[in-house]
N, C-alpha and C positions, 0 to 999 in steps of 0.2 A: 496340741493343746500344751505341749510341753514348753514350748517356747513362751507362750502367755504365763504360765505359772513361774518359770524362771525370772521373768520381767517383774511379776507382782511381788515375788518374795524379794528382790533387789530392792523395790520401792518402800516394802515394809521395814527392812533393814535400815534404810537411809532416814525413814521418819522415827524410828526409836533412837537412833543417834541423835538426831536433833533435839527430841525431846528430852533426852538425858544432858545434853548441853545446855539447854535453856534451864532446867532445874539446877544444874550446878551453878549457873550465873546467878540466879535469883538468891540462891544460897549465900554465896559471896558477897552480893551487894547488900543482904540483910546483917551480915556479920560486921560490915564495913560502917554501916549507918544505924547503931543501935537505938539512938536517941530521936529519930525521926518519927513525927506523929503519924499515925493511920488516918486514912480517909474513911468516910462513912460509908461502907459498902451497901447499904440500902439505898442510900441517895445516889451512888454511882450506878446502881441496877435501874432505878425508876428513869435516870436521866438517859441511859441507852435505850430502854424501852421506847420512851418518847421519839428518840431520834430514829429508832428502826421503825415505828408506826408511821411517822411523818413521810419515811422514804419509801415505805410500802404504798402508801396513799398516794404518791406522786406516779407509780407505775401504772401506765394505760395498757390494758391487755386489748389487742386488736380482735374485733368480732370476727370470726370465720365462718362462712357459711358451710352447714353440715353437707358433707358429700352424699350424692344420691345412692343410696343401699339398694342393691338389685335384690328383690325378693321373689318368692314363687309367683307372687301375683303378677309380675313382670315377665318373667320367663316361663314359658310351658316347659316342664320337666317331664311330662309324661311320656313323650317320645325317646328319652334319651336312653342310652344303654345302661345295663347294670354296673359298669365300671365308674359312671358318674356318681352312683348312689351308695355305693359301698366300698370298702378297701379290702384287698386280698391279705393274706398273711404275710406277704413280702412287704406290702405297703404298711401294714401296722407295725412291723419290725424296723422299718425305714422311719415312721414317725416317733417310735420311741428312742432310737438313736438321734433324730433331730431335737427332740424335746431335751435330751441329756446335754447334746451339743450346746443347744440355746442356754440352759441354766449355767452350764460353766462359762459361756461367754459374758452372761449378765454379771455374774459374780466376780469374774476377773476385770471386766470392762464395764461399771456400772454407768460410767458417763456416756457411753455411746448410744447410739439409737437401737431399739431392739431389732434383732434379726428378722427378715422376711423370708420365713422357712417353710411354713405349712398353712398357707391361707385357706378360706372356705371357699368351695366351688359353687355352682349354681344350686347345687341340691344341698347346701350347708353341711357338707362333708369335708374335712381337712385333708389337703393334699400337698405333698411335698412338690416343691417348686420345679425340680429337676424333673419330675415325671409328667409335667404339663407341657414339656417341649417334645414334640414328635419330629425326629430327625427325617429329613428327606434327601434322597438322593438326587445329584446334580451330575448325569453323566457328561455334560458340556458344559464345565465351568467358565470356557472361554467365552461362552453366549451371555454371560451374566455380568455386565459392567456396572459395579455398584456406584461408580462416581456420576453415571447419567441416570439418576432418580427421577422420579416424578416432579418436574418443577416447571413451573408456566414463565415464560419469559415474554414479555410483550415488546413488539417492535414498533417503534415511535416513528412512522414514516412521514416525511416531508416532502412536498411537492417544490420543485426548483423550477421558477419561472425563467424561461429562456429570453434573453434579452432581443429586442427588435433589431434584426439585422440592417435594417434600412433606417439610417440617421439623415436628417436634413442637412445638406451641406450648406452652411452658411458662410457666404464670401464676406470676409471683413471690408469695410468700407475704406476707400483711400483717404489717406492722411491729407486733410486740406492745410495749405500753406497759411500762416498766421496774417490776420489782417491788421491793417494799420490803424483803422477806426472800428471801434466795436461798442455796440450799446452795453451800457451798464445794466446789470440784473436790478431788479426791483429790491428795496430793502425789506428786511424781514422785520415784521412789526409785532411778532410775538414775543411775549414777555419771558425772558430766560430763567427769572427768579420762579413763575410760576410752572415752567418747564422743569426746574430743579426740584421743585416741591412735589410734583406729579411723580417724578422719577424716584424719589424718597419714599414716597407713599406706595409705588408698586414694590419698590425693594422690601419695605416693611411687611406688605401683605405676604410677598413670597417667603419671608423669613419666617412669617407666622404659620403659615402653610407648611413650610419644611418642618418646624418645630412640631407642629400638630401630627404630621405624617411620621416624624420620629418616635413620639410618644405612642402612637399606635402600634407602631412595629415592636416598639419595647414591650408594650402590653400583650400584644400577641405572642412574643416570644416567651414573655412569662408564664402566659398561659399554657403554651406548649411543651414547657419544661416537664419533664416526667416526675411525678410525686415519689416519694420515698416510699420502697415497698415493705411494709411490716413484716412480710413473711419471707424476706430474702434470706437464703440460706436454710429454711426450714422446710421446704418441698422436697419430697423423694419421688422420682420418677424413674420408670423402667426404659432403659434404652438398649441398643444392640450393638454389641463390641464385635468387630470383626478383627481378629488377631493376625498380625502378618506372619508370613512364611509359607503358607499352603495356598494354592490355586494362584500363584504369582501375585499375592497382594503385597506389594513392597512396603507398606507401614500401617500400623494398627489404626483403625478410624472407627467412629460411632455413627449409627443409623437412627434417625428418629422413626418411630414405628407408625406414628400417626401421620407423618407428611412424607416419608421415604426419602428425606434430604439426609446426605452424609456431611458428618463434621469431622475435623481433626481432632485428637485428642488432646491437643492444647488449646482447643476453643475456651473462651470465656464463659460460654453456656454452662459449662460443667465445673461446679464448685469442689467435688469430691465424690469419692466411691466408697460404699458401705461393703457391698460384696458382689461376687460373679458366680453364675451358675450355668452350666449346660445340662445335657441329657445324660451325664455321666458322674458330675461331681459338683460341689459346691465350695466356693473360696471366700475367705474375710480378707479385706483389705488392712493390713498392719501398717501401712506407711502413712506418714504425716501428710495432710493435704493443705498445708498452709498456703502453698503456691497453687491451688487448685488442682488440676490433673497434668499440669505441665511438666512436673518432674517424677511422675510415677513412672515404675518399670513393670511392664506387664509380662514378667518372667513367673508364670504360675507355678514353675517347680521350684521355686525359692521359699523354704517355709518360714523364712524370717519375714519376707514382704507379703506373702499370700499364706494364710493359714487354711488348710484344706481340712474337708470334713470327713470323707470317706478314703480310706487307704486303698490302693488297687494298681494293678499294672497299667491302667489308663491314665493315670495322673501325669502331668507335664513335669519332663526332667529338667533339672537344673541347668542351665546355660554354663557349660564347663570349659575351661581354658583348653589349649592343646595338651600341656603336659599332663592335665588331669585326665583327659580322654585317654590319653596313651595307657594309662594304668588300668583302665576297663577294657582293654582289648583283649585281656586273657579270658579264654572261653570259660574258665572255673568261675571266676567273678561274675561273668554275665549269667551263667547258670545259677550260683547263688542267689544274685538278686532276683532273677525270675521266681525262684523257689519263694523266696521272702515275700515277694509281692503277692504271689498265688495264695499264701497262708492268710494275708492280711487282707485281701480285696473282699468287696462286699458285692454280691449280685445286684446291680440296680434294677427294680421292676421295671417293666415295660411302661410306655406311656399310655394313661387311662383315657386320653382325649381322641376323639373320632378325626379320621384324615378331613383336612378341610377339602371341600368339593365346593367349587364356583362354577356355576353355570355360565355359558357364553353370554346369556342375557345380563346375568347379574354382574359380570366383569365388564360389560361394555356400559353399565350405568355409571361406575366410575366413583360414585359416592351415592349417600342415601337417596333414594327417589329421582336419583339421576339430576339433581341441581346442588350447587355449592356457592355459598355467598361468603367471599372474604372482604373484610373491612379493614381499610388503611387510612393513614393520615392524608385527609382531602381526597380520598379517592375509595372506589368499591369495585370490587370484581366480582362478576357472575358468571359460573360455569355450568354447562349443561352437557348432557350426554348426547351422543350422536342419534340423530332423527327423533329426539324428545319433542323439539319444536317444529312446527310444521315448514317454516320458512328457513331451516337449516342452521338456525343461531347457535353457536358452540360456547362464545364468551363475550362479555361485554365489559368494558372499562370504562367507568364513569368517572369524571375529574371534577372536583368542587372547589368554590372559590374560598368557602370558609370551613371552620373546623366541624361546625354543626350538619356540614353536608345538605345545605338547603339550597346553594346557588350553584347551578350546573354550569360548567365551563365547557366541557367537551365530551363526547361519548364516542367511543370506538366499539365497533361491533365486528366480530370474526365468525364467518360463515364456512360451512362445509358441504359436500355434496349437492351443491346447487347445478341445475341445469343451465344456468346462465353465468356459471363460472364466477358468480360473485364471491370474493374473498374477504374484502375488509370494507367497511363503512366507516368513515370518520365524519362526525357533524360537530360544528363549531356552533354552539350556541349563542356566542357573543357576536360574531360577525354574520351567522345564518349560513355560513359556506359548508357544503356538503360534498365529500369526495368520496367516490366509489372506486375500489381496485378489483380489477378482475384478473383470473388466471387464463393463459392461452385457452382459447376454443370457444370463445364468444361469437354468436353468428355474424355480428358485425366487426369482428377482430377488435373489440374495444379492450383498452388496457387499465385508462384512468378516465373518469368522467368527474368534472368539478363543476359544481353549479349551484345556485342560489334558489331556482325555482325551476320546476319542469316545464314550464310555458314556453313556447316557441319564441326565438328572437329575444332572448335574455342574455345576460352574462353567463359564460360556459367556457369550459376547455375540454377538450376531448383528445385523448392520447390512443394510439393505436399500435398493435403489433405490426410493423412493416413488412415482416416476413408472410404474414397470412393475407395481405392485400395486394392486388394486381398494379394498382396505380402508385405503390410507394409512399402513401400518406402516412406521415407518422403524428401529425397534432394538428388541431383544428382549434382556433380561437374565435369565440364569437360575441358580438355586442349588438344592442339594438340597431346600430347604423354601420357595422363594418364585421368582415368575416376574414381570417387570416388562417393559412394552410401552409404547412411546412412539409415537405417531399425529401425522399432520399432514394438513391438507386434507380432513377429514370433514365431511360433511352434518350429522351430529349433534354437531359441535364437540369430539368426545372426543380428548384429547390424552395420557392417561396410565391405565394400568390395572395396578394391582399386586396379586398374587394370594399369599396365603398357604395353604400347604398343611399338613395333619396327618399323624400317621402312618398308614401304610397298614394296612389290615386284613389280617391274615395270612390267606394263602391257599395252596394247594398250590404248590409249586415250578415246575409246568408254566405257570402263568399268567405272561403277559409285561406288560410296562408298559402296553401298548396296552388288553388285556383287563382289566387291573387298575389303573385310574387312581389317583392320589392324590387323598384326600379334600380338598376345599376348606374352609378354615376362615374366610377372610376375603377379600373382594375390595374393593379401593378404586379409584374411577374419578375423573377429574379432566376438566374440560371448560373450553374457551375461552369468553370472553364472547360471547353471541348478542345482536347488536343488535337484534335484532327483539323482544325481550322486556326486561321491566324487571328491574333488578338483584335485587329482591326475590323474583322468581319464577324467575330463571335459576340454575340449579343449578351450582356451582362444583366441589363435591366430593360423592362418593356413595359411601358405606361400606356393605356388606352384611356384618353379623356373622351368618354362617349358624348356628354352634352355639348363640350366644346369641339367636337369633331377633329380633335387631334391625336396624334401618336406620336410618343416620344421613344427614343433608343439611345441606350448608353452603352458601349462596347467595353470590352475589358482591358485592362492596361498592360502593355508590354512591360517585359522585365527593365528594358532600357529607357522607360519613359516615366514621367511623374503625372501626367495628364492622360485623358481618355477622349476618344472621337465620341461626338454626339450627333444625333440626327433627328429632325422633327418634321412629320409630314402632316400637312393641312388638308382634311377632306372637304372638298366642296361640292356644290351640285354638279351634275355631269353636264349641264347645259347653261349657257350665259343667258343674258337678258334678251339677245335677239333670237334664241333658240337653237342656237348652234351647238353641237356637241362638244364638251371640253373634255379632253383625254388626260392631259398632263401639261403643266406649265412650270418654268422654273422656279416663280414664288411658292410653289405648293411644297417645296423641300427647301428646308433651313438646315444646314449641316456645317460640323466643325470636325476636321479632320487633322489629326497630329501630323501624319505625313500623307498629303494629299495624292490621290491617284486618278487617274485619267478615266477609268472606266465608271468611276462612281459619279462622274459629272454629267454623264450622258441620261437624257431623259427617259431613255428605254430602261436603263437598270434602276433609276428611280421609279418607274411607273410598275415594272415587276415587283419592285420591293414593296411598294403600296400595296399591290394585289394580293400578295402574299400576307401582309399584315392585316388586310381586311379580312381575308378568311381565317388567320388566326384569332382575330378579335371575336368573330363569330363563334369559334370552337371555345375560346375562352370564356364568353358569356352563356354558352351552353353548359359549360362544365361548372360555372358558378351556380347557375340554376339547379343543375344535378345535385350540387354539394348542400343546396337548401332543402331539396327533397330527401337527402340521405339524412340529414339533422331531424327533419320531421319523423321519418321513418324509425330511426334510433329512439326518439323520445317515445314514441308510440309504443315501441317493442318493449322499453325499459317499464313503462306503465303497466304493460300486460304481464311482464316477468315479476313485478312487484306485487301485482295483485293474485297471481297463481302461485308463486314461489314454488315451483316444481323441484322434487329433488331426485336425483339420480341413485339408482339402485344397482349393486353389483350383480352380475349374473350368478355368484357363488352365494349370495344371501338369500337362500332359499324360501326363509321366513317372511321377507319383506317383499320380494320379487314375485309376483303374481304369475308372470308367464313361465318364469323358471320352476315355480312350484307346481303348476298344472303340467308342464312337461315332466317332470320328476315323478308325478304321480301316474301320468299315463305309463311311463316306462315301468314303474313298478306293477302297474296293473297287467301289462303285457307280460312281464316276467312272471307273475303269479299265474297267469292262465297257462303260460307254457309250462310252468311246473305242474299244475294240475294235469296238464295233458300227459307229461312223463310219468306221473304217478299213476295215471289211468292205464297208462301201456305196460307198466311194471306190475299191475294188479295180476292176481291169480284167477282167472276166471272160472277153474275148475274147483276153487277151494269151498265154496258153499255146497257143492254136490258130493265132494269127497268126504265131507263132514257126516254125510248120512249113512256111510258105510262103517262097519266095525273097525277101529283102528287096528294097524298091523295085517289085515287081511289083503292078500294079493287079488288083484282084479282078473276077473274072467272075461271071456270075449263078450258074453252077454251084457255084463254090468258097463263094459266100456262103451258099447253101443248104446246102451240105456243112457249113459252119463252124456254122451254126444248129442243125442238126440233132444234130452232135457235141457242142455245148455243153449243149444240152437233155439229151442221152442221158448226159452225163457228170455232170450235176446229179442226174438222176434215180437214177443208180446210187449216188451219194453220200447221197441221202436214205435209199435202202433200206439202205446199209451202216450208218448211224446208227441206224435202226429196228433192225437185226439186233444191233448193239452194246448197245443198251439192253436188248433181249430178252435176251441172254446174261447180261448182268450181273443181270438181274432173275431169271432161273432159277437163276443160281449163288447167289445171296443165299438163295432158297428152298430149294434143296438143303442149304445149310449150316445153315439154321435146322432143317430137319427132321431132321438128323443130330444136332444139337445137343438137339434134344426127345427124339429116340430115347435118346440116351445119358442123359438125365436120367430117362427111364422105367426104365432098366435099374439105375441107380445111385442111385435115390432114396433108398433106405433107408439107405445108408452114407454119404450126404453129410452134410456138417458146414455150419452155418448160415452160414460165410462162402462156402462153395462155392454155397449156394442163392442168397445175394445176387449172387455172380459170374454165375451163371446167369441170374437175372431181369434183371440189367443187360445182360447180352448179347441176352437176347431182346427188351428194348425197343429197343435200337440196331438190332437187325437187323430188327426191324418197322418202325422209322422209315426206314431204308435201302429197304426193300422199298416202302413207301408212296411215297417220292419218286420211286424208279425207275419205279413204275407210273403216277405223275402225268406223268413227263417222256415217258413212251411214248404215254401217249393225247394229250398236248399235241402230240408230234410227228406223230401220225397225222392230228391236225386241221389243223395247219399245214403238212404237206408239199404237199398240193396246191395250197395258196394261194401257197406260194413258187414253184413249179413254173409256176403261171400268171403270177405277177408277173415271174419271168426270163424267160419266152416274150415278155411284151408289152414289155420292156427290149430285147429282141433285135430286135422289130419297129421299135421307135423308134431304134435305135442309127444314127447318121448312116453309120457304113461300110457298114452292110447294108440300110438302110430302102430305099433305090431299087431295089436289085437283088431283095430279096424282095417288094416290093411289085409289081414286074413279073411276077415268077414267079406271084405268087398272083393 
C-alpha cells in the first residue's frame, strides 16, 4: 500500500498547486479591471441549476434485471460441513486484514470498483476468496492440454456426385457443299416494335424485382445489426488465468470456466482486470487498461503494477535482469531475504470448501439433465449425453431460413453407439433429400445412403466400403428406370454396369417387387484395361440389347491409334423358315477392326465368341436380378434398424451391460462362497468347549477326552439337524405341489388360459426346487460321514489334545 499512498500524496500536492495558481490569476484580473460591473450571482446560479436539471432529465438509466440470489430455500445447507457455517480464528483474522485492506483501497482509489474480497457463501457466512480455492495435485501435467477444451465443431459434409463415365459419342455431320439454288426462308411477320416493348417490359420487371430484393436484403442486414449494449464495460466476470512459465506453458491465457474455452490475454473479450487471486495471495491491478488487456504485464512480483495484500515468502519475485540477479547470489543476502519474508509472512487458512467429487454417471451427463441447447443466428444446436436417447442421438444441428427460426432449411443429427453403425443423418427440408452416413461395420457394408423415399424403385444412391465386399462394389445409383453400379479391384476388371428397365408386366396386386422383378431392356458394362491382353482383344465396353437381340462390343484403344475396334453380334433364331438348324452366318457378325486379323474373320471364332457372350449375358442378367434383391434387402434392414435403433454397450460398462453385470455378480458370489469356506476352515472348533473350563487351567487327560467326545457329538447332531431341515423343506415343497395339482384337477374346466400358464409356471418352479432339495439331501448323506471322520482326525492331530488323547488311546 506504500505505492498507493505516494501516488495519492503526489496528486494532492499537484491539486494544491493548481488551486493556488487559479487564485493568484483571479486576483490579478480583478486588480487589472476594477471598474467592470459584477453579474447577478443569484441569476447565474438559477440558470446553472436549470441547465443541470435539463441535462439530468435527458439521461436514460437502463433497466437491469436483478440477479437470482441463492438463498437457503434453494440450497440445502443441512448436509454441509461446519466449515461452511462458521469461521475459524485464522479466518476471522484474515477477514479483519481484508477489511482493512479494502478500506485503504477505497480511500486511496475512490473511483474504482469495490474489491471482491469476502463474499457470502451458501450459509450467508463471509469467506475470503482465496480460501474458496482448493488446490489439487496434478502428477502428470503433460496429460492436460489446456488448448483442447470442450468445444464442439460440426463437420459439414457434402456428397460429390461422380460424373457418368459413359458419354454418348456424337459424330459430327459432314459439311455439305453449297448449293447453287436454294429456297429462301419465309419472311418473319412478327412486329419488331412489339418485341422491343416486350423486352423493355421484362427488363423493367427484372429491375423492379432486383430493387425489391436489394431492399429486403438491406432491411434484413439492418435487423441483424447488433444493438448497442447499455452495460458494455460494466459487467464483472470471474475467469481463470493460467500464467506462463510452469508446466511448459509458453504464454499466459484465459479460460472461461463456463465453457472451458481458452482465450489469449490480447482477446477483445477482456476490457480490463480489477484483481487476481489464488490460494495463497490477492493482487490488485495498478496498470492502466485503456487498451484492454493487450498491454498488461503479468509480473505479480512487481509491486508497482500489482499491489499484493499478504506479504510472505510465497509471493512472486520481480523479474530481474542478469546484473541484478548476480547481486543476489550472495548467500548472506539470500538468508536475509528469507528471514525478512518469514517475519512478514501470513499463514493462509486452509480451504473451507469440500473436495469436488463427480461420479461417473454425473460426469457422463456433461450438462444438467444430460441436455443442452445452444441458440445461434439462424441455427440451433442440441446436445445430449450418451445413452440418454434410445436411438443414440448425441447432437442435432438445425439450420433455419429466417431469424425467427420458424422455417427449417436442413437438419443434421449425429449418433453414437448404434449397432447399425449410423453416424450422421443429413436431412434437407427444401429438397426432401436425406443422406445417412455409416461407420465401418454395417452388415451390408453401407457407407453412405442418399434417398428421398424408403420405397423401392425410387431415386437413391448407395455407397459401400469396398474392402468389406467381395464383389468390389463401391457405389450404386438407382432410379425408377435405371440402375448404375461402380466397381473396383475386380479380377475380371469390371468397373461399371448400367441397367435399363422396361415397363413391368401387369400382374395381380399381391405380387411384390421381389416376386415380380422389372424386365431388363439393356445392360451396359465397362472394363478396365487388362495388361495381359492386347488392346484389340481386350473388351472396353459391352452392351446387351436384350429386346433387339443384339450384342455390341467396343475394344480398348491402342497407344498408337486414335480409333478402336468394334464388333456387333445379331442373335437370331436357331432354325430357319424351312426348319433347318442355323449355327452361324457371316451376316450375324458386323465388325470394324483397326488392324484386321485373319482368325477374327473365321466363322468358328465368331461362333465361339457369340456363345461366350450369351453365357456372359445370362450371368449379367442374374447379377442385375441379385442387385435388385440386395436393394430390397437393404431397405428392409434399414427400416428394421430405424424402428429398433439398438445400441451397443461396452463390456466394461457393467451398469448398462446386463450380461457383464450378471457375470460379475456370479463371480462375486463364487468368491464370497469361497471366502466363507476359508473362514469356516479357519474357525477354532474347540473354542466353545474350552470356554467352559476355568481360564489358565491346564487340561487333564480326562478333560481332553471329554472335550473330544463333546465336539464330535455336537458336530454329529448338527449334521443330523441339517439333514432333517433339508428333509422338512423337501416334504413341504412336495405337499404344496400336490395341493396345487389337486386344485388344478378340481378347477380345470373353469380355468382361463392365463391361470393355466400361471399353474404351469408354478409347477415348473416347484419341480426345480424339489430336485435341488433332493440333490442337496443326497449329497449331504454322502458327505456327512466323511466330514465326521475329517473332524475326528483333526481332533487327534490338534496340539492341545494330541498328547493326552494318544496316551489314553
